[in-house]
C-alpha positions in Angstrom: -27.1 -4.4 -16.5 -28.2 -1.2 -17.4 -31.4 -2.8 -19.2 -32.3 -5.0 -16.4 -35.7 -4.4 -14.9 -35.4 -3.3 -11.2 -36.7 -3.9 -8.5 -36.0 -1.6 -5.1 -35.9 -2.8 -1.5 -35.5 0.3 1.1 -36.0 1.1 4.8 -34.6 -2.6 5.8 -31.9 -3.7 8.1 -29.4 -5.5 5.9 -27.0 -8.5 7.3 -24.9 -9.2 4.4 -23.1 -12.2 5.4 -20.0 -10.5 3.4 -16.5 -11.8 4.6 -16.7 -8.4 7.1 -20.4 -9.2 8.2 -21.3 -5.7 7.0 -24.7 -4.8 8.5 -26.9 -1.5 7.6 -29.4 -0.4 10.5 -31.1 1.3 7.6 -30.6 0.1 4.0 -31.3 -0.4 0.8 -30.6 -3.6 -2.3 -30.9 -2.8 -6.0 -32.1 -6.1 -8.2 -31.4 -5.8 -11.2 -32.4 -8.7 -13.3 -31.0 -12.3 -11.6 -28.2 -10.4 -9.7 -27.5 -7.8 -6.8 -27.0 -4.6 -9.0 -26.3 -2.8 -5.5 -26.8 -2.8 -1.4 -25.5 0.0 1.0 -27.0 2.5 4.1 -29.8 5.0 3.6 -31.5 5.3 0.8 -31.0 3.7 -2.9 -29.6 6.2 -5.5 -31.4 8.4 -7.2 -32.2 8.5 -11.0 -32.3 4.8 -11.4 -33.9 3.3 -14.7 -36.1 0.3 -15.7 -37.5 0.1 -12.0 -40.3 -2.1 -11.9 -41.4 -2.3 -8.4 -40.2 -0.6 -5.1 -40.6 -2.0 -1.5 -40.8 -0.3 1.6 -39.7 -2.8 4.0 -39.6 -0.7 7.3 -39.8 -3.7 9.9 -37.5 -5.9 8.2 -34.8 -7.8 7.9 -33.0 -8.6 4.5 -30.4 -11.8 4.4 -29.1 -14.0 1.9 -31.4 -16.8 1.1 -31.3 -19.8 3.1 -28.8 -22.6 1.8 -29.8 -26.2 3.2 -27.1 -28.5 2.5 -28.7 -32.1 3.3 -32.5 -33.5 2.9 -34.0 -36.6 1.6 -37.6 -35.4 0.1 -39.2 -38.1 -0.1 -39.4 -39.0 3.9 -42.1 -36.6 3.9 -44.6 -38.5 3.1 -43.8 -41.0 6.3 -43.3 -38.2 8.7 -44.0 -39.0 12.6 -43.2 -42.7 12.1 -40.8 -44.2 14.3 -41.0 -41.1 16.5 -38.9 -43.3 19.7 -36.3 -45.0 17.9 -32.5 -44.3 17.1 -30.4 -44.5 13.7 -30.4 -47.5 13.3 -33.6 -49.2 14.6 -35.5 -46.2 13.1 -33.8 -47.6 9.6 -34.7 -50.8 10.2 -38.2 -49.7 10.9 -39.0 -47.2 7.6 -36.5 -49.2 4.9 -39.3 -51.2 4.4 -42.2 -48.8 3.8 -39.3 -46.3 2.1 -39.0 -49.5 -1.0 -41.7 -49.2 -2.0 -42.0 -45.5 -3.4 -42.7 -44.8 -6.6 -42.4 -41.9 -9.4 -45.8 -40.3 -8.0 -45.2 -40.4 -4.9 -41.4 -39.1 -5.2 -43.0 -36.2 -6.8 -45.1 -35.5 -4.4 -43.5 -36.0 -1.3 -40.6 -33.7 -3.2 -42.9 -31.1 -3.4 -43.6 -31.0 0.2 -40.4 -30.6 1.1 -39.9 -28.2 -1.3 -42.8 -26.0 -0.5 -42.3 -26.0 3.3 -38.4 -25.1 3.1 -39.1 -22.2 0.3 -41.8 -20.5 2.2 -39.6 -20.2 5.4 -36.8 -18.5 3.5 -35.0 -21.5 1.5 -33.5 -20.2 -2.0 -31.0 -22.8 -2.5 -32.3 -26.4 -2.2 -30.8 -29.9 -2.1 -31.8 -33.6 -1.6 -29.9 -36.5 -1.1 -32.2 -39.0 -3.3 -30.4 -42.6 -3.1 -34.0 -45.1 -2.7 -34.3 -46.1 -6.5 -36.7 -49.4 -6.0 -36.7 -51.0 -9.7 -39.4 -50.7 -12.4 -40.6 -47.4 -10.5 -40.2 -44.6 -12.9 -37.8 -41.1 -13.1 -37.6 -40.5 -10.0 -34.5 -38.0 -10.2 -36.1 -36.2 -13.4 -39.4 -36.1 -11.1 -37.8 -34.3 -7.8 -35.8 -32.1 -10.5 -39.3 -31.0 -12.2 -40.6 -30.4 -8.6 -37.9 -27.9 -8.0 -38.0 -26.4 -10.9 -41.9 -25.6 -9.8 -41.1 -24.2 -7.0 -39.0 -22.0 -7.7 -35.4 -22.7 -5.9 -32.2 -23.1 -6.8 -31.5 -26.6 -6.7 -28.8 -29.3 -6.2 -29.9 -33.0 -6.5 -27.3 -35.8 -4.7 -27.8 -38.7 -6.8 -27.5 -41.1 -4.3 -27.3 -45.1 -4.6 -26.8 -48.1 -2.7 -25.7 -51.5 -3.8 -25.2 -53.2 -0.1 -28.7 -55.2 0.8 -30.2 -57.3 3.0 -28.2 -60.4 1.5 -25.2 -58.6 1.5 -25.3 -57.6 5.4 -26.7 -53.8 4.3 -30.3 -52.6 5.7 -32.3 -52.0 2.9 -34.6 -54.7 1.2 -32.3 -56.3 -1.4 -35.3 -55.1 -4.3 -34.6 -51.4 -3.2 -30.6 -51.6 -4.0 -29.2 -51.2 -7.4 -25.7 -52.8 -8.7 -22.4 -51.5 -9.1 -22.3 -50.9 -12.6 -26.2 -49.6 -12.4 -25.7 -47.4 -10.2 -22.6 -45.4 -11.8 -24.2 -45.4 -15.3 -27.6 -44.1 -13.8 -25.7 -41.6 -12.2 -23.5 -40.7 -14.7 -26.3 -40.0 -17.2 -28.1 -38.1 -14.8 -25.3 -35.9 -14.2 -24.7 -35.4 -18.2 -28.5 -34.8 -18.5 -29.2 -32.6 -15.9 -25.8 -30.9 -14.5 -25.6 -26.9 -15.1 -22.3 -25.5 -13.8 -23.0 -22.3 -14.9 -22.6 -19.0 -12.9 -26.8 -18.7 -12.2 -27.8 -22.4 -12.7 -30.7 -23.4 -11.0 -30.3 -27.3 -11.2 -27.0 -29.0 -10.7 -25.9 -32.7 -9.4 -23.8 -34.1 -7.2 -22.8 -37.6 -6.9 -23.9 -39.3 -3.4 -23.4 -42.6 -2.5 -25.9 -42.9 0.8 -23.5 -44.4 3.4 -20.7 -46.7 4.8 -23.9 -49.1 5.9 -25.3 -49.3 3.1 -22.7 -49.3 0.2 -19.9 -51.5 -0.7 -16.0 -49.8 -1.0 -16.0 -50.3 -4.6 -19.0 -48.3 -5.3 -17.2 -45.3 -2.9 -14.1 -45.6 -4.8 -16.0 -45.2 -8.4 -18.2 -43.0 -7.1 -15.6 -40.5 -6.3 -13.6 -41.3 -9.5 -16.6 -41.0 -11.5 -17.5 -36.8 -10.0 -14.6 -36.0 -10.6 -14.2 -37.2 -14.2 -17.5 -35.4 -14.6 -16.7 -31.9 -12.4 -19.1 -32.2 -10.0 -19.3 -32.4 -6.8 -19.4 -35.7 -3.7 -21.5 -36.1 -0.8 -22.8 -38.8 1.9 -23.6 -39.5 5.0 -20.5 -39.5 7.5 -19.4 -40.2 11.5 -23.4 -40.0 12.2 -23.5 -42.6 15.2 -21.3 -44.6 16.9 -22.7 -47.5 15.5 -21.0 -46.3 12.5 -17.8 -45.8 13.8 -17.7 -49.8 15.4 -18.8 -51.1 12.3 -16.6 -49.7 10.2 -13.5 -50.6 12.4 -15.0 -53.9 12.4 -15.2 -54.3 8.5 -12.4 -51.8 7.8 -10.0 -51.6 10.7 -10.2 -47.9 10.6 -12.6 -45.2 11.8 -15.4 -43.4 9.3 -12.7 -40.8 8.3 -10.0 -42.8 7.7 -11.9 -44.8 5.7 -13.3 -42.3 3.8 -9.8 -40.9 2.4 -8.8 -44.4 2.0 -11.5 -44.3 -0.7 -11.0 -40.7 -2.1 -14.0 -39.0 0.0 -12.2 -36.3 1.2 -11.6 -33.1 -0.4 -12.7 -29.6 -1.2 -15.3 -31.3 -3.7 -17.3 -33.5 -1.2 -19.2 -32.4 1.8 -20.7 -35.0 4.5 -24.2 -34.7 6.3 -23.9 -35.3 9.8 -20.6 -35.9 11.4 -21.1 -35.9 14.6 -18.9 -38.4 16.2 -15.4 -36.7 15.0 -12.0 -36.5 17.0 -9.7 -34.3 16.9 -7.5 -36.2 14.2 -11.1 -36.3 12.2 -11.7 -32.4 12.2 -8.1 -31.8 11.2 -8.2 -34.3 8.0 -11.3 -32.0 7.4 -9.8 -28.8 7.6 -6.6 -30.2 6.2 -8.5 -31.1 2.6 -11.4 -28.6 2.7 -14.0 -31.3 3.2 -17.2 -30.0 4.3 -19.8 -30.7 6.8 -23.8 -30.3 7.1 -24.7 -29.7 10.2 -28.3 -31.3 10.9 -28.9 -30.3 14.8 -33.1 -31.5 14.8 -32.3 -34.6 13.1 -29.2 -35.0 15.4 -31.6 -34.9 18.7 -34.4 -36.7 16.9 -32.5 -39.7 16.7 -29.8 -39.4 19.7 -27.0 -39.7 17.3 -25.4 -37.0 19.4 -24.0 -33.6 19.4 -21.7 -32.1 16.3 -18.1 -30.4 17.5 -19.2 -27.6 15.1 -17.4 -24.9 17.4 -14.5 -26.6 17.2 -14.7 -27.5 13.5 -15.5 -23.6 12.7 -12.2 -23.1 14.6 -10.1 -25.5 12.1 -11.6 -23.9 9.2 -14.1 -26.7 8.3 -16.7 -25.6 5.9 -20.0 -26.2 7.7 -24.0 -25.5 6.4 -27.0 -26.9 7.7 -28.9 -29.2 7.1 -33.5 -29.9 7.7 -32.2 -33.8 7.0 -35.3 -36.2 5.9 -38.9 -35.3 7.4 -38.8 -39.0 9.1 -36.2 -37.5 11.6 -37.2 -33.6 11.1 -41.0 -33.1 11.1 -41.2 -29.8 10.2 -39.0 -29.6 7.7 -37.9 -26.0 7.8 -34.9 -24.4 7.9 -34.9 -21.4 9.4 -35.6 -23.2 12.7 -32.5 -24.8 12.2 -30.4 -21.8 12.9 -31.9 -21.8 17.1 -31.6 -25.6 16.8 -27.8 -25.1 16.1 -27.2 -22.3 18.6 -29.4 -23.7 21.2 -28.4 -27.8 21.2 -24.0 -26.8 20.6 -24.6 -24.8 23.3 -25.2 -28.2 25.8 -21.8 -29.2 24.3 -18.0 -28.4 26.1 -18.0 -25.1 24.6 -21.4 -23.8 26.2 -21.9 -20.3 26.1 -19.4 -19.6 23.8 -20.3 -22.4 21.6 -22.3 -20.5 19.0 -23.6 -17.0 18.4 -26.3 -15.5 16.3 -24.5 -14.7 13.9 -22.4 -17.4 13.2 -25.9 -19.2 13.3 -27.0 -17.0 10.3 -23.6 -17.7 8.7 -24.2 -21.5 9.1 -27.2 -21.1 7.1 -26.3 -18.7 4.2 -22.9 -18.3 3.5 -21.6 -21.5 4.9 -24.2 -23.7 2.8 -22.7 -21.8 0.0 -19.7 -22.9 0.8 -20.4 -26.6 1.3 -22.5 -26.6 -1.8 -19.2 -24.9 -4.1 -21.5 -21.9 -4.6 -20.2 -19.5 -2.4 -18.6 -17.3 -5.5 -22.4 -17.0 -6.8 -24.6 -16.6 -3.3 -24.8 -17.1 0.5 -24.1 -13.5 1.0 -25.8 -10.0 -0.3 -23.0 -8.8 -2.5 -23.0 -6.6 -5.2 -22.5 -8.9 -8.1 -23.9 -12.2 -6.8 -27.2 -13.9 -7.4 -30.4 -12.7 -6.1 -31.5 -14.5 -3.8 -32.8 -12.3 -0.9 -35.5 -13.0 1.9 -37.3 -9.9 4.0 -38.1 -11.6 7.7 -40.8 -9.6 9.2 -39.4 -8.7 12.7 -42.0 -5.7 13.7 -45.0 -8.1 14.9 -45.9 -9.2 18.5 -43.1 -12.1 18.0 -39.9 -10.0 18.3 -40.9 -5.8 18.6 -39.4 -5.8 21.4 -36.1 -7.7 20.5 -33.6 -4.6 19.6 -31.0 -6.7 17.4 -32.8 -8.0 14.2 -30.1 -11.2 14.0 -30.8 -11.8 17.4 -34.4 -11.6 16.8 -34.0 -13.7 13.9 -32.1 -16.7 15.4 -33.1 -16.2 18.9 -37.0 -16.0 18.5 -39.4 -17.2 17.2 -39.9 -18.4 13.5 -39.8 -15.1 11.5 -42.6 -14.5 8.9 -41.2 -14.3 5.2 -42.5 -11.2 3.5 -40.7 -11.9 0.4 -38.9 -14.2 -0.6 -36.6 -13.7 -4.1 -34.7 -16.4 -5.9 -32.9 -15.5 -9.3 -34.4 -12.2 -9.1 -37.8 -14.0 -9.0 -40.1 -13.4 -6.3 -41.5 -16.7 -5.2 -42.8 -15.9 -1.7 -44.9 -13.5 -0.3 -46.4 -12.8 2.7 -45.4 -16.2 4.0 -47.5 -17.8 0.6 -46.1 -19.5 -1.9 -46.5 -18.0 -5.2 -44.8 -20.8 -7.4 -47.2 -23.6 -6.4 -50.7 -24.2 -4.3 -49.6 -25.3 -0.9 -53.2 -26.4 -0.2 -52.7 -28.9 -3.4 -50.0 -29.9 -2.5 -51.1 -30.8 1.2 -53.9 -32.9 -0.5 -51.3 -34.7 -2.5 -48.8 -35.2 -0.2 -51.8 -36.7 2.4 -53.2 -38.7 -0.4 -49.9 -40.3 -1.2 -48.7 -40.7 2.4 -52.1 -43.3 2.7 -51.1 -45.1 -0.8 -47.6 -46.0 0.9 -49.2 -47.0 4.1 -51.4 -49.0 2.5 -48.7 -50.3 0.2 -46.2 -50.9 2.9 -49.0 -52.9 5.0 -49.5 -55.9 1.9 -45.8 -57.3 1.9 
């Protein structure tokens, strides 16, 4: 640390989201290289060497960077379609379009998704990509390249599907892989791109899509593959009542029991949505340490229901927040999910006691880090952790009359991001990305969306 270049941030409120929920009304952070070296109340220590920058953060709240635990980047170029559909009908409408994506589309859509999240305070993102049409290029490599260029910490959940239309699945047959092909491609992606180190910028998880589109053999073999390679597992689970019915009809059991029978519960597993969970399901997740990616806006957009997040948290289930794909969450922003998670859960059985502002912030930071298996490295502001820090501007018209900064961030309008640091590198300044040209990204995504629409119209 002594030789590292230091950035000193002072005069801001700080919500550390550590185990004790430590907060400072006015405090400082010292970033040394890619780590948080020190933080606390008052002014930074005197005599620090190699200070290359001092930031007066008066009027700001410093938090850990937000962590997105579920997304489908490719959907950025199919936003605004099937807006009045439930999940099943939405999938039927969109799979024929998605099946025509190629490498340039995937890369461009990933850049759009990443840019929107990063400028809104996300420092760690993930993408569950499971559509690999034949002969369309290196889609996984394109997504990872986009994340590297944007500058965010990233987990690629390398997805797969082997149940096409002819086998009773929803996706067209040419958009699914064979069992052996999916496993081989997933293993190759892990070996090429996964970095297990403490400060890794790229990691890979094994992620068959869902019971609707994946055979039991793929699920079981994927779990074995992930554990042999030492990486995490991700899929969709218990998203709709239709999924519950499907699992009972096809497998003679509910989704959670089915997943457990295939090796898909454990501390190395997290599932998206988990809307329709009974008491025994929640107990099984808690007993095994299985995590949940809560996607409140997408669940509402597709009328899937309200996940029992307060009950999961009370049971000890790890829970983080997810944007989900932007074909079911057109804004593509995770910081709005803090507010939506709080408000939507108050419509459930626990009403006003469901979640409070600090619990919502924890879901979007430390909770996400737990779900991605990175709580030792990020997700809270603590000395020795990675320098993934966001400064939210809370002294403007939108927030200035709210005394408590965490309440302002969660309950108020989307707060501007004055600065976002990932691995000690600033990637956002005054709400604009420093790493990519946002206007160029917007033009490219518009062009690729039009090209995809034209290809889909020719089918």
